[in-house]
C-alpha positions as CSV (number, residue, x, y, z in Angstrom):
1,M,6.0,-141.1,142.1
2,S,3.6,-138.2,141.9
3,T,2.4,-136.5,145.1
4,E,-0.6,-134.9,143.4
5,F,-3.9,-136.5,144.3
6,R,-5.9,-137.8,141.3
7,L,-9.5,-137.2,142.3
8,K,-11.3,-138.7,139.2
9,P,-9.7,-142.2,139.5
10,Y,-10.6,-142.2,143.2
11,L,-14.2,-141.3,142.6
12,T,-14.4,-144.0,140.0
13,R,-12.9,-146.5,142.3
14,I,-15.5,-145.8,145.0
15,G,-18.4,-145.5,142.6
16,F,-19.2,-141.9,143.6
17,E,-21.3,-140.1,140.9
18,G,-22.6,-137.1,142.8
19,A,-21.6,-133.4,142.7
20,E,-18.2,-132.6,144.1
21,A,-19.0,-130.0,146.7
22,P,-17.5,-129.4,150.1
23,D,-20.8,-129.9,152.0
24,L,-22.3,-132.4,154.5
25,A,-24.3,-134.3,151.9
26,T,-21.2,-134.9,149.8
27,L,-19.1,-135.9,152.8
28,K,-21.7,-138.5,153.9
29,A,-22.0,-139.9,150.4
30,L,-18.2,-140.1,149.9
31,H,-17.8,-141.8,153.3
32,A,-20.4,-144.4,152.5
33,C,-19.0,-145.1,149.0
34,H,-15.4,-145.4,150.4
35,V,-16.1,-148.0,153.1
36,K,-18.3,-150.0,150.6
37,A,-15.7,-150.1,147.8
38,I,-12.3,-150.1,149.6
39,P,-12.0,-152.8,152.3
40,F,-10.0,-152.5,155.5
41,E,-7.3,-155.2,155.2
42,S,-3.9,-155.9,156.8
43,F,-2.2,-158.2,154.3
44,D,1.1,-156.2,154.2
45,P,1.9,-156.2,158.0
46,L,0.9,-159.9,158.1
47,L,3.3,-160.7,155.2
48,G,6.1,-158.6,156.6
49,R,5.8,-156.1,153.8
50,P,6.4,-152.3,154.4
51,V,3.4,-150.0,154.6
52,Q,4.2,-146.9,152.6
53,L,2.3,-143.6,153.3
54,G,3.5,-141.6,150.4
55,L,0.5,-140.3,148.5
56,G,1.6,-141.8,145.2
57,A,2.1,-145.2,146.8
58,L,-1.3,-145.0,148.5
59,Q,-3.0,-144.2,145.3
60,G,-1.3,-147.0,143.5
61,K,-2.4,-149.5,146.2
62,L,-5.9,-148.3,147.2
63,V,-7.1,-146.6,144.0
64,D,-5.3,-148.1,141.0
65,S,-5.2,-151.6,142.4
66,R,-7.9,-154.0,143.8
67,R,-6.5,-153.6,147.3
68,G,-7.5,-152.0,150.6
69,G,-5.4,-150.9,153.6
70,Y,-5.6,-150.0,157.3
71,C,-6.2,-146.7,159.1
72,F,-3.1,-144.7,158.1
73,E,-3.7,-145.6,154.5
74,Q,-7.4,-145.4,154.3
75,N,-7.8,-142.0,156.1
76,A,-4.8,-140.5,154.3
77,V,-6.4,-141.2,150.9
78,F,-9.8,-140.0,152.2
79,K,-8.2,-136.8,153.6
80,A,-6.5,-136.1,150.3
81,A,-9.8,-136.6,148.4
82,L,-11.7,-134.3,150.7
83,E,-9.1,-131.6,150.5
84,T,-9.0,-131.8,146.7
85,I,-12.7,-131.2,146.7
86,G,-12.4,-128.2,149.0
87,F,-13.2,-129.5,152.5
88,K,-11.2,-128.2,155.5
89,V,-9.8,-131.3,157.1
90,T,-7.6,-131.8,160.2
91,G,-5.7,-135.1,160.8
92,L,-6.0,-136.4,164.3
93,A,-4.6,-139.5,166.1
94,G,-6.2,-141.9,168.5
95,R,-5.2,-144.4,171.2
96,V,-7.0,-147.7,170.5
97,R,-9.1,-149.1,173.4
98,W,-11.2,-151.8,171.7
99,M,-9.4,-154.7,173.3
100,S,-8.3,-152.9,176.5
101,H,-9.6,-153.2,180.0
102,P,-11.2,-149.9,181.1
103,D,-8.6,-149.4,183.8
104,S,-5.6,-150.3,181.7
105,P,-3.0,-147.6,180.8
106,L,-3.3,-145.8,177.5
107,G,-1.3,-147.1,174.6
108,P,0.5,-145.3,171.8
109,K,-1.2,-143.3,169.1
110,V,-1.8,-146.0,166.5
111,H,-5.0,-144.8,164.8
112,M,-5.6,-142.0,162.3
113,L,-9.0,-140.1,162.2
114,L,-10.2,-136.9,160.7
115,K,-12.0,-133.8,161.8
116,V,-13.9,-132.1,159.0
117,D,-15.1,-128.5,159.5
118,L,-18.5,-127.7,157.9
119,P,-21.0,-124.8,158.3
120,E,-23.2,-127.3,160.3
121,G,-20.3,-127.8,162.7
122,P,-17.3,-130.1,162.9
123,H,-17.7,-133.8,162.0
124,L,-15.6,-136.9,162.8
125,A,-14.8,-138.9,159.6
126,D,-13.1,-142.2,159.9
127,V,-13.0,-144.8,157.1
128,G,-10.2,-146.9,158.7
129,F,-11.1,-148.5,162.1
130,G,-10.9,-152.1,161.1
131,V,-13.0,-154.0,163.7
132,C,-15.9,-151.6,163.6
133,V,-15.6,-149.4,160.6
134,L,-17.7,-146.2,160.8
135,D,-20.3,-146.1,158.1
136,T,-21.0,-142.3,158.1
137,P,-19.4,-139.2,159.6
138,L,-20.5,-138.2,163.2
139,Q,-21.2,-134.8,164.6
140,F,-18.6,-133.6,167.1
141,R,-21.1,-133.5,169.9
142,T,-20.6,-135.3,173.2
143,D,-23.0,-137.3,175.3
144,I,-25.6,-137.9,172.7
145,E,-26.3,-141.2,170.9
146,Q,-25.8,-140.9,167.1
147,R,-27.6,-143.7,165.2
148,T,-26.4,-144.6,161.7
149,A,-27.6,-147.3,159.3
150,M,-25.1,-149.8,160.8
151,G,-24.6,-148.7,164.4
152,T,-25.1,-146.4,167.3
153,Y,-22.2,-144.3,168.5
154,R,-21.4,-141.9,171.3
155,L,-18.6,-139.3,171.9
156,T,-17.8,-138.5,175.5
157,E,-15.1,-136.2,177.0
158,E,-13.2,-136.7,180.3
159,D,-9.9,-135.5,181.6
160,G,-9.1,-133.7,178.3
161,L,-9.7,-136.8,176.2
162,T,-12.5,-137.5,173.8
163,S,-13.6,-141.1,173.4
164,L,-15.6,-142.7,170.6
165,S,-17.8,-145.7,171.7
166,A,-20.0,-148.1,169.7
167,K,-23.1,-149.8,171.0
168,R,-22.9,-153.6,171.0
169,S,-25.2,-156.4,172.2
170,T,-23.2,-156.5,175.4
171,G,-23.3,-152.7,176.0
172,W,-21.0,-149.8,175.0
173,R,-17.5,-150.5,173.8
174,T,-14.8,-147.8,173.5
175,K,-13.1,-147.7,170.1
176,Y,-10.4,-145.2,170.8
177,V,-9.6,-141.9,172.7
178,F,-8.1,-138.8,171.2
179,T,-7.5,-135.1,171.5
180,L,-8.0,-132.3,168.9
181,Q,-4.3,-131.8,168.5
182,P,-3.5,-131.7,164.8
183,Q,-1.0,-134.3,163.6
184,I,1.7,-134.0,161.0
185,Q,3.0,-136.6,158.6
186,S,5.9,-137.6,160.8
187,D,3.5,-138.5,163.6
188,Y,1.7,-140.8,161.3
189,E,4.9,-142.3,159.9
190,L,6.0,-143.2,163.5
191,G,2.6,-144.7,164.3
192,N,2.5,-146.6,161.0
193,W,6.0,-148.1,161.6
194,Y,5.0,-149.3,165.0
195,T,1.6,-150.6,163.9
196,S,3.0,-152.5,160.9
197,T,6.1,-154.1,162.6
198,S,5.5,-154.6,166.3
199,P,4.7,-158.1,167.5
200,D,2.5,-156.4,170.1
201,V,0.1,-155.2,167.4
202,P,-2.4,-157.7,166.0
203,F,-1.8,-156.8,162.3
204,T,1.6,-158.5,162.2
205,S,0.1,-161.9,163.2
206,T,-3.6,-161.7,162.3
207,L,-5.4,-161.0,159.1
208,I,-8.1,-158.5,159.8
209,M,-10.6,-157.4,157.1
210,E,-13.8,-155.5,157.0
211,R,-16.2,-154.0,154.4
212,V,-19.4,-152.2,155.1
213,D,-22.3,-152.2,152.7
214,S,-25.5,-150.2,153.1
215,D,-27.1,-152.6,155.6
216,I,-24.5,-155.3,156.3
217,R,-21.0,-155.6,157.7
218,Y,-18.5,-158.3,156.6
219,K,-15.6,-159.1,158.9
220,L,-12.8,-161.6,158.6
221,M,-10.4,-162.4,161.5
222,N,-7.9,-165.0,160.1
223,R,-10.2,-167.9,159.1
224,R,-13.4,-166.7,160.8
225,L,-15.9,-164.9,158.6
226,T,-18.6,-162.9,160.4
227,I,-21.6,-161.1,158.9
228,E,-23.3,-158.4,161.1
229,A,-26.3,-156.2,161.0
230,R,-26.5,-152.9,162.9
231,D,-24.9,-152.6,166.4
232,G,-22.8,-155.7,165.8
233,E,-25.7,-158.2,165.7
234,V,-24.2,-161.4,164.3
235,T,-26.4,-162.8,161.5
236,D,-24.0,-165.4,160.2
237,E,-20.6,-166.8,161.1
238,R,-18.5,-169.6,159.7
239,T,-14.9,-170.8,159.5
240,I,-13.1,-170.7,156.2
241,G,-12.0,-174.2,155.6
242,S,-9.7,-174.1,152.6
243,A,-7.6,-171.8,150.5
244,D,-10.1,-172.1,147.7
245,E,-12.9,-170.9,150.0
246,L,-10.7,-168.0,151.2
247,R,-10.0,-167.1,147.6
248,R,-13.7,-166.8,146.8
249,V,-14.4,-164.8,150.0
250,L,-11.6,-162.3,149.2
251,D,-12.8,-161.9,145.6
252,E,-16.6,-161.9,146.1
253,T,-17.2,-160.6,149.6
254,F,-14.2,-158.2,150.1
255,K,-13.6,-157.5,146.5
256,V,-9.8,-157.5,146.9
257,T,-6.9,-159.2,145.2
258,P,-4.2,-160.2,147.8
259,P,-0.5,-159.4,147.2
260,A,0.6,-163.0,147.7
261,P,-0.7,-166.5,146.7
262,V,-3.9,-167.3,148.6
263,D,-2.4,-170.7,149.6
264,E,0.5,-169.0,151.3
265,I,-1.8,-166.6,153.1
266,F,-4.2,-169.4,154.2
267,A,-1.3,-171.4,155.7
268,R,-0.5,-168.4,157.9
269,L,-3.9,-168.1,159.4
270,G,-5.0,-169.5,162.7
271,K,-8.2,-168.9,164.7
272,A,-8.8,-165.5,166.1
273,T,-11.2,-163.6,168.4
274,A,-12.1,-159.9,168.6
């Protein structure tokens, strides 16, 4: 399968119609289009299917098909698109803290994120954190609040680690911590294998989906559909009661075609919290 990234089909897939220039305006537009068009989804780990990180396989799944993926897939495709346009991009890795107690030990590097260097300064781009997808790139500046259309975020640095936090109705919540050490493909392959196969990771037992539009965030945790405004304000929430309802939600809300019969997927889903 080809390892050359096909930019035009990707831009068509995400609905991007602007100029292809390696500048901040283009980065923001691409980021917004990507998270609107390609949903975060974890069907493959849930169904026990391998998650392949080869560029050809990723394009076949996320670009050529009506599918999404999780962080290693989403940010690998986004990185390839940015580099094809001419951006200088560095792949980084984070340790997820979203569900962790503040005093708990750090876990493994199971999240991929990107640093994009621009004349305006470096920016953090991340189209693949699936319980609070970032709607726009952030400046690599610590201890300032950065407001976006869908949230408020803050980067802080302590003991050699940078953390990204999101403002919620209950206060600040850490998404992940990371360093600026560049990662290579084998780092991501190891993290991807663990994330897609370990029973200690939620993706192997829980369906997690998210799509961010211009002013609304759709989230699905197993059978619970949540609609949020900015900063995680819940505006609607309901339980998916049947396979037919799940089929409509996948098609109309998340714009995805699942890789297995919806009846089979629905039977696997229980209640979940996040």
